[in-house]
C-alpha positions as CSV (number, residue, x, y, z in Angstrom):
1,M,-23.2,0.5,17.2
2,S,-24.5,-3.0,17.7
3,R,-22.2,-5.7,18.8
4,T,-22.6,-9.3,17.7
5,P,-20.3,-12.2,18.4
6,A,-17.7,-12.5,15.7
7,P,-18.4,-15.5,13.6
8,R,-16.0,-18.4,13.3
9,F,-15.3,-19.9,10.0
10,A,-13.1,-22.5,8.3
11,L,-11.4,-22.1,4.9
12,R,-12.9,-24.8,2.6
13,A,-11.0,-24.0,-0.6
14,L,-8.4,-21.6,-1.9
15,E,-7.4,-21.2,-5.5
16,C,-4.3,-19.3,-6.6
17,F,-3.8,-17.5,-9.9
18,E,-1.5,-15.1,-11.7
19,R,-1.7,-12.5,-14.4
20,D,1.3,-10.7,-15.9
21,V,1.6,-7.0,-15.5
22,R,3.9,-5.0,-17.9
23,L,4.8,-1.4,-17.1
24,R,4.4,1.3,-19.7
25,L,7.2,3.2,-18.0
26,P,10.2,1.8,-16.0
27,F,9.8,2.3,-12.2
28,R,13.2,2.8,-10.5
29,F,13.2,2.6,-6.7
30,G,16.3,2.1,-4.6
31,A,18.6,-0.1,-6.6
32,A,15.8,-1.8,-8.6
33,T,14.1,-1.0,-11.8
34,L,10.7,-2.6,-12.3
35,T,9.4,-3.3,-15.8
36,E,7.1,-6.3,-15.3
37,A,5.9,-8.6,-12.6
38,P,3.0,-11.1,-12.1
39,Q,0.0,-10.2,-10.0
40,A,-1.1,-12.8,-7.6
41,F,-4.8,-13.5,-7.1
42,V,-6.5,-15.8,-4.6
43,R,-10.1,-16.9,-4.4
44,A,-11.3,-18.3,-1.1
45,R,-14.4,-20.2,0.0
46,I,-15.3,-20.3,3.7
47,R,-18.0,-22.0,5.7
48,L,-19.5,-20.6,8.9
49,A,-20.6,-22.6,11.9
50,D,-24.2,-22.3,10.8
51,G,-23.4,-23.8,7.4
52,R,-23.5,-20.6,5.4
53,E,-20.7,-20.2,2.8
54,G,-19.1,-17.2,1.2
55,E,-16.6,-16.7,-1.5
56,G,-14.1,-13.8,-1.6
57,A,-10.9,-12.8,-3.3
58,A,-7.8,-10.6,-3.1
59,A,-4.9,-9.6,-5.3
60,E,-1.4,-8.2,-4.9
61,L,1.5,-7.5,-7.2
62,M,4.6,-9.7,-6.7
63,A,7.0,-6.9,-6.9
64,P,10.7,-8.1,-7.1
65,K,13.5,-6.5,-5.1
66,W,11.2,-5.0,-2.5
67,F,10.4,-7.9,-0.2
68,D,13.9,-9.4,-0.5
69,K,16.6,-7.1,-2.0
70,D,19.4,-9.7,-2.1
71,P,21.1,-8.7,-5.4
72,A,22.1,-12.4,-5.9
73,L,18.5,-13.3,-6.5
74,T,16.9,-13.0,-9.9
75,N,13.5,-11.5,-10.3
76,E,12.1,-15.0,-11.0
77,Q,13.6,-16.2,-7.7
78,N,11.9,-13.3,-6.0
79,F,8.6,-14.3,-7.6
80,E,9.0,-17.9,-6.5
81,Q,9.7,-16.8,-2.9
82,L,6.3,-15.1,-2.9
83,R,4.5,-18.0,-4.6
84,E,5.9,-20.3,-1.9
85,S,4.6,-17.9,0.8
86,V,1.1,-18.1,-0.8
87,R,1.3,-21.9,-1.0
88,L,2.3,-22.2,2.7
89,A,-0.4,-19.8,3.7
90,R,-2.9,-21.8,1.8
91,E,-1.9,-25.0,3.5
92,A,-2.0,-23.4,6.9
93,Y,-5.4,-21.9,6.5
94,L,-6.9,-25.1,5.1
95,A,-5.5,-27.0,8.1
96,A,-6.5,-24.5,10.7
97,G,-10.1,-25.4,11.3
98,A,-12.7,-22.8,12.5
99,D,-11.8,-19.5,14.1
100,T,-12.5,-15.8,13.8
101,C,-10.6,-13.5,11.4
102,W,-8.5,-12.3,14.4
103,G,-7.9,-15.8,15.6
104,H,-6.7,-16.9,12.2
105,F,-4.5,-13.8,12.0
106,L,-2.8,-14.4,15.3
107,A,-2.3,-18.1,14.7
108,L,-1.1,-17.8,11.1
109,Q,0.7,-14.5,10.7
110,R,4.4,-14.9,10.0
111,D,7.4,-12.6,10.6
112,G,9.3,-11.4,7.5
113,L,8.1,-9.5,4.5
114,V,8.3,-12.6,2.2
115,A,6.8,-14.9,4.8
116,G,4.0,-12.5,5.6
117,F,3.0,-11.9,1.9
118,G,0.9,-15.1,1.6
119,P,-1.0,-14.8,4.9
120,A,-1.7,-11.1,4.2
121,L,-3.2,-12.1,0.8
122,V,-5.3,-15.0,2.2
123,E,-6.6,-13.0,5.2
124,R,-8.1,-10.4,2.8
125,A,-9.8,-13.0,0.7
126,A,-11.2,-14.7,3.7
127,L,-12.5,-11.4,5.1
128,D,-14.1,-10.6,1.7
129,A,-15.8,-14.0,1.8
130,L,-17.0,-13.4,5.4
131,C,-18.4,-10.0,4.5
132,R,-20.3,-11.4,1.5
133,A,-21.6,-14.3,3.5
134,L,-22.9,-11.8,6.1
135,G,-24.1,-9.2,3.6
136,V,-22.0,-6.5,5.2
137,S,-19.3,-4.1,3.9
138,F,-15.7,-4.2,5.0
139,Y,-16.3,-1.0,6.9
140,E,-19.2,-2.4,8.8
141,A,-17.4,-5.7,9.5
142,V,-14.4,-3.9,11.1
143,R,-16.4,-1.2,13.0
144,R,-18.8,-3.8,14.5
145,N,-15.8,-6.0,15.2
146,L,-17.1,-8.9,13.2
147,I,-13.4,-9.8,12.7
148,G,-13.3,-10.8,16.4
149,A,-10.4,-8.5,17.5
150,E,-9.6,-8.6,21.3
151,T,-7.7,-6.6,23.7
152,F,-4.1,-6.6,22.5
153,E,-1.1,-5.1,24.4
154,G,-3.6,-3.5,26.7
155,L,-5.3,-1.8,23.7
156,D,-9.1,-2.0,23.7
157,L,-9.3,-2.9,20.0
158,P,-13.1,-3.3,19.8
159,A,-13.6,0.3,21.2
160,F,-10.9,1.7,18.8
161,L,-12.4,0.0,15.8
162,A,-15.9,1.3,16.6
163,R,-14.6,4.9,16.3
164,L,-13.2,4.5,12.8
165,A,-15.0,6.3,10.0
166,P,-14.1,6.1,6.3
167,G,-14.2,9.0,3.9
168,A,-15.7,9.4,0.4
169,T,-12.5,10.8,-1.1
170,I,-8.8,10.6,-0.5
171,A,-5.8,12.5,-2.0
172,A,-3.5,10.6,-4.4
173,R,0.2,11.1,-3.6
174,H,2.1,10.8,-6.9
175,T,5.4,8.9,-6.9
176,V,8.4,10.4,-8.7
177,G,10.6,7.5,-9.3
178,L,14.4,7.8,-9.8
179,A,14.1,7.2,-13.6
180,D,11.0,9.4,-14.1
181,P,11.4,12.4,-16.5
182,I,10.7,15.7,-14.8
183,T,10.2,17.9,-17.8
184,A,9.8,17.2,-21.6
185,D,13.6,17.8,-22.0
186,D,14.2,14.6,-20.0
187,V,12.3,12.4,-22.4
188,V,14.5,10.3,-24.7
189,D,11.9,7.9,-26.3
190,R,8.3,8.8,-25.7
191,V,5.8,6.0,-25.0
192,A,3.4,8.3,-26.9
193,D,0.3,6.5,-25.6
194,G,-1.5,9.8,-24.7
195,L,-0.9,9.4,-21.0
196,P,1.4,11.6,-18.8
197,E,5.1,10.7,-18.8
198,T,6.8,13.7,-17.1
199,L,6.1,15.2,-13.7
200,E,4.8,18.3,-15.5
201,E,2.3,16.3,-17.5
202,V,1.2,14.4,-14.4
203,I,0.3,17.6,-12.6
204,A,-1.5,19.0,-15.6
205,R,-3.5,15.8,-16.1
206,Y,-4.3,14.7,-12.5
207,G,-3.9,17.9,-10.5
208,N,-1.9,16.2,-7.7
209,R,-0.8,18.2,-4.7
210,Y,0.8,15.4,-2.7
211,F,4.1,13.9,-4.0
212,K,6.4,11.1,-3.0
213,L,10.0,11.7,-4.1
214,K,12.5,8.8,-4.3
215,V,16.0,9.5,-3.1
216,A,19.0,7.2,-4.0
217,G,21.5,7.4,-1.1
218,D,23.9,9.9,-2.6
219,P,23.2,13.2,-0.9
220,A,24.8,15.4,-3.6
221,A,23.0,13.7,-6.4
222,D,19.7,13.5,-4.5
223,V,19.8,17.2,-3.8
224,A,20.5,18.0,-7.4
225,R,17.5,16.0,-8.5
226,L,15.3,17.5,-5.8
227,V,16.2,21.0,-7.1
228,R,15.0,20.0,-10.6
229,I,11.7,18.6,-9.1
230,A,11.2,21.7,-6.9
231,A,11.5,23.9,-10.0
232,V,8.3,22.2,-11.3
233,L,6.5,21.9,-8.0
234,D,7.2,25.5,-7.0
235,R,5.1,26.7,-10.0
236,L,2.0,25.5,-8.2
237,P,0.0,28.4,-6.7
238,E,-1.5,26.2,-4.1
239,P,0.3,24.5,-1.2
240,Y,1.9,21.2,-2.0
241,F,3.1,18.4,0.3
242,V,6.0,16.0,-0.1
243,T,7.4,12.8,1.4
244,L,10.9,11.5,0.7
245,D,11.4,7.7,0.3
246,G,14.9,6.3,0.6
247,N,14.0,2.6,0.0
248,E,16.9,1.7,2.3
249,Q,19.6,3.4,0.2
250,Y,21.3,5.2,3.1
251,A,23.7,3.2,5.2
252,D,23.0,5.0,8.4
253,A,21.3,7.9,10.2
254,A,24.4,10.2,9.6
255,G,23.9,9.9,5.9
256,V,20.3,11.0,6.2
257,E,21.2,13.9,8.5
258,D,23.8,15.0,5.8
259,L,21.1,14.8,3.2
260,W,18.8,17.0,5.2
261,R,21.5,19.6,6.0
262,R,22.1,19.9,2.3
263,I,18.4,20.3,1.6
264,E,18.1,23.0,4.2
265,S,21.2,24.9,2.9
266,E,20.0,25.0,-0.7
267,P,17.9,28.1,-1.3
268,R,16.1,26.6,-4.3
269,L,14.7,23.9,-2.0
270,A,13.3,26.3,0.6
271,R,9.6,25.7,-0.3
272,L,10.1,22.0,-0.9
273,A,11.9,21.5,2.5
274,A,9.0,23.2,4.3
275,A,6.6,20.9,2.5
276,V,8.3,17.6,3.6
277,L,5.9,15.7,5.8
278,F,8.1,12.7,6.6
279,I,11.0,10.6,5.4
280,E,10.3,6.9,4.7
281,Q,12.7,4.1,5.4
282,P,15.9,5.9,4.4
283,I,18.2,3.4,6.2
284,A,19.0,-0.2,5.1
285,R,16.9,-2.6,7.1
286,A,20.0,-4.5,8.4
287,R,20.8,-1.4,10.4
288,A,17.6,0.7,10.5
289,L,16.5,-0.6,13.9
290,E,20.0,-0.5,15.5
291,E,20.5,3.2,15.9
292,R,18.5,6.3,16.8
293,V,17.1,8.6,14.2
294,G,16.2,11.5,16.5
295,G,18.7,13.8,15.0
296,I,16.8,14.1,11.7
297,P,14.5,17.1,12.0
298,R,11.6,15.6,10.1
299,P,9.6,12.5,11.2
300,V,11.1,9.3,10.0
301,I,9.0,6.2,9.4
302,I,9.7,2.5,8.7
303,D,8.4,0.6,5.7
304,E,10.7,-2.3,4.8
305,S,11.7,-2.8,8.4
306,D,8.0,-3.3,9.4
307,D,8.4,-7.1,9.1
308,S,6.6,-8.2,12.3
309,L,4.0,-7.2,14.8
310,G,6.8,-6.0,17.1
311,A,8.7,-3.9,14.6
312,F,6.8,-0.6,15.1
313,P,7.3,-0.5,18.9
314,R,11.0,-1.2,18.4
315,A,11.2,1.6,15.9
316,R,9.4,4.0,18.2
317,A,12.0,3.4,20.9
318,L,14.7,4.6,18.4
319,G,12.9,7.8,17.5
320,Y,10.8,6.7,14.5
321,R,7.5,8.4,14.4
322,G,5.5,6.3,12.1
323,V,5.0,3.2,10.0
324,S,3.6,2.5,6.6
325,S,0.3,0.7,5.9
326,K,0.5,-1.7,3.0
327,T,-2.0,-4.4,2.3
328,C,0.9,-6.7,1.4
329,K,2.0,-6.5,5.1
330,G,-1.4,-7.4,6.4
331,I,-4.6,-5.4,7.2
332,Y,-4.8,-6.5,10.8
333,K,-1.3,-5.3,11.5
334,S,-2.3,-1.9,10.1
335,L,-5.3,-1.8,12.4
336,V,-3.1,-2.7,15.4
337,N,-0.5,0.0,14.5
338,A,-3.3,2.6,14.1
339,A,-4.6,1.7,17.6
340,R,-1.0,2.0,18.9
341,C,-0.7,5.4,17.5
342,A,-4.0,6.5,19.0
343,A,-2.8,5.3,22.4
344,W,0.7,6.8,22.2
345,N,-0.7,10.1,21.0
346,A,-3.0,10.3,24.0
347,E,0.2,10.6,26.0
348,A,2.5,12.4,23.6
349,G,0.1,14.7,21.8
350,A,-2.0,14.4,18.7
351,G,0.0,13.7,15.5
352,T,3.2,12.6,17.2
353,Y,2.8,9.1,15.9
354,F,1.1,8.2,12.7
355,L,0.5,5.7,9.9
356,S,1.3,6.6,6.3
357,A,-0.4,4.9,3.3
358,E,2.1,3.6,0.8
359,D,2.0,1.6,-2.5
360,L,3.4,-1.5,-4.0
361,T,2.5,-0.5,-7.6
362,I,-1.0,-1.7,-6.8
363,Q,-3.2,-2.5,-9.8
364,P,-6.8,-1.4,-10.5
365,G,-9.4,-3.8,-9.3
366,L,-9.3,-5.8,-6.1
367,A,-5.9,-4.8,-4.9
368,L,-6.4,-1.1,-5.4
369,Q,-9.9,-1.1,-3.9
370,Q,-9.0,-3.1,-0.8
371,D,-6.0,-0.9,-0.1
372,L,-8.0,2.3,-0.5
373,A,-10.8,1.0,1.8
374,L,-8.3,0.2,4.5
375,V,-6.4,3.5,4.5
376,S,-9.7,5.4,4.3
377,L,-11.1,3.6,7.3
378,L,-7.8,4.3,9.2
379,G,-8.4,8.0,8.6
380,I,-5.4,8.6,6.4
381,T,-6.0,11.6,4.1
382,H,-3.5,10.9,1.3
383,V,-2.2,7.7,-0.2
384,E,0.7,7.0,-2.4
385,R,-0.6,5.8,-5.8
386,N,1.7,4.8,-8.6
387,G,0.2,1.8,-10.3
388,H,-2.0,4.0,-12.5
389,H,1.0,5.9,-13.7
390,Y,3.5,3.1,-14.5
391,V,0.9,0.7,-15.9
392,N,-1.7,1.3,-18.6
393,G,-4.7,1.0,-16.4
394,M,-6.6,-2.3,-16.8
395,A,-5.4,-2.9,-20.4
396,G,-4.0,-6.3,-19.4
397,A,-7.4,-7.6,-18.3
398,P,-10.2,-8.8,-20.5
399,R,-12.6,-6.1,-21.8
400,T,-15.5,-7.7,-19.9
401,E,-13.6,-7.5,-16.6
402,Q,-12.7,-3.8,-17.3
403,Q,-16.3,-2.9,-18.0
404,A,-17.5,-4.8,-14.9
405,F,-15.3,-2.8,-12.6
406,L,-16.2,0.5,-14.4
407,A,-19.9,-0.2,-14.0
408,A,-19.5,-1.2,-10.4
409,H,-17.3,1.7,-9.4
410,P,-17.9,4.7,-11.8
411,D,-16.6,7.1,-9.2
412,L,-13.2,5.5,-9.0
413,Y,-12.7,4.5,-12.7
414,E,-13.0,6.1,-16.1
415,E,-12.4,4.8,-19.7
416,S,-9.8,6.6,-21.8
417,H,-7.0,5.8,-24.2
418,G,-8.5,2.4,-24.9
419,A,-8.7,1.1,-21.3
420,V,-10.5,1.5,-18.0
421,R,-8.2,3.3,-15.6
422,V,-8.2,5.1,-12.2
423,R,-9.9,8.5,-12.2
424,I,-8.0,11.2,-10.5
425,E,-9.5,14.7,-10.6
426,G,-8.0,17.6,-8.7
427,G,-5.6,15.2,-7.2
428,M,-8.4,13.3,-5.5
429,L,-9.8,9.8,-5.7
430,A,-13.5,9.3,-5.2
431,I,-14.1,6.0,-3.3
432,G,-17.7,6.2,-2.1
433,S,-18.7,3.1,-4.1
434,L,-16.3,0.9,-2.0
435,E,-18.9,0.8,0.7
436,A,-20.7,-2.3,-0.5
437,P,-21.2,-5.9,0.7
438,G,-17.8,-7.6,0.6
439,Y,-14.4,-6.2,0.9
440,A,-14.6,-3.0,-1.2
441,S,-15.6,-4.5,-4.5
442,R,-18.9,-4.9,-6.3
443,A,-17.1,-6.8,-9.2
444,M,-14.8,-9.8,-9.5
445,P,-12.0,-10.5,-11.9
446,D,-12.3,-12.9,-14.8
447,W,-10.8,-16.0,-13.3
448,N,-10.8,-17.9,-16.6
449,S,-8.4,-15.3,-18.1
450,M,-5.6,-16.1,-15.6
451,R,-3.2,-18.9,-15.2
452,R,-3.0,-21.1,-12.2
453,M,-0.2,-20.3,-9.8
454,P,2.5,-22.9,-10.3
């Protein structure tokens, strides 16, 4: 693969917008229940050293009670935290002068989930603009190292990036939230919009074989709910695969070990227990990186504790085996963590350390497509997807925007029940159309339909 010097660029303008997202079903994770949140959008214009300019964009849901779970803060205060993060990132990028993508990342990335939200959003928009200015896809830009990555922690990042290869499909891992109905008997008031509401209906409609099951920190109650879920999943004639997500609800490793002992001792969970791939961030972040988790007989990964470039190595030293990839935490951090896994696995054995692909109720359009392109390039074979389930597709966007994305990405989207939405068939997402000039999108949102970020 040809290598060319990574172009340097300066951010010339950055506009920030919002659009409200209302959920069709409440999404309960941990101690929070999400019913609505604004989606942040940024539009960036960059200028290269040779005078060429490019325009790019990115989007991310401003989910409350995930970045900062302080119960004393209102949802609106959580939103304002994330807005301030975007504003600070905008100011920093505009003042930074010319650099490569990697140079901007190293200089402007910030520790903390809230503090890192803005830089993660802006870096994607800037990369999109760079790809469009150069006429290359996201995949090509990364594999040819047009982002300018250098040796990091002794890792030969350019060589690692050159070996990456995206796929044309990826499995969708369905999220079963704590408030989700499992069977029709659980439904009190139907939304009745024609879309799946229960786990049974989801499987019948989308054909999922990968599932992410939320647990709430009470071992007895969690096992009782898992038994009800297993009664549905065990009907599948094909193998199925499960991850458990604690969203920080367990106080310590002992509580997680207790949960697993109960799971293993429950005969009705025999098949589900064998299907568990890993357990995601079960321990509250205040304690998660203070004690070992090696006594839990399934791989444990960090998610909310992944708040800095150094978090994953610290977690590894305590027995954690993996870390989540989320675009809201930064695409370059995901690339670094993937390179770390490759290097560590060369010593420990293939598959010992890994990245998982997790969701933040990502919405169709820019946010979904950029996340899918990243995790596909990383070689991850299944990705948590829940935005299509809890939200009514692109119904909140103008009709012209919906049709633009459908026309640009007919493999990924379909039109049904009055809106353009994600197409999942046989549990799989088709993403071949994401390989296009720019960062995974041949379409752009309708900027005039949004409000300016305060």
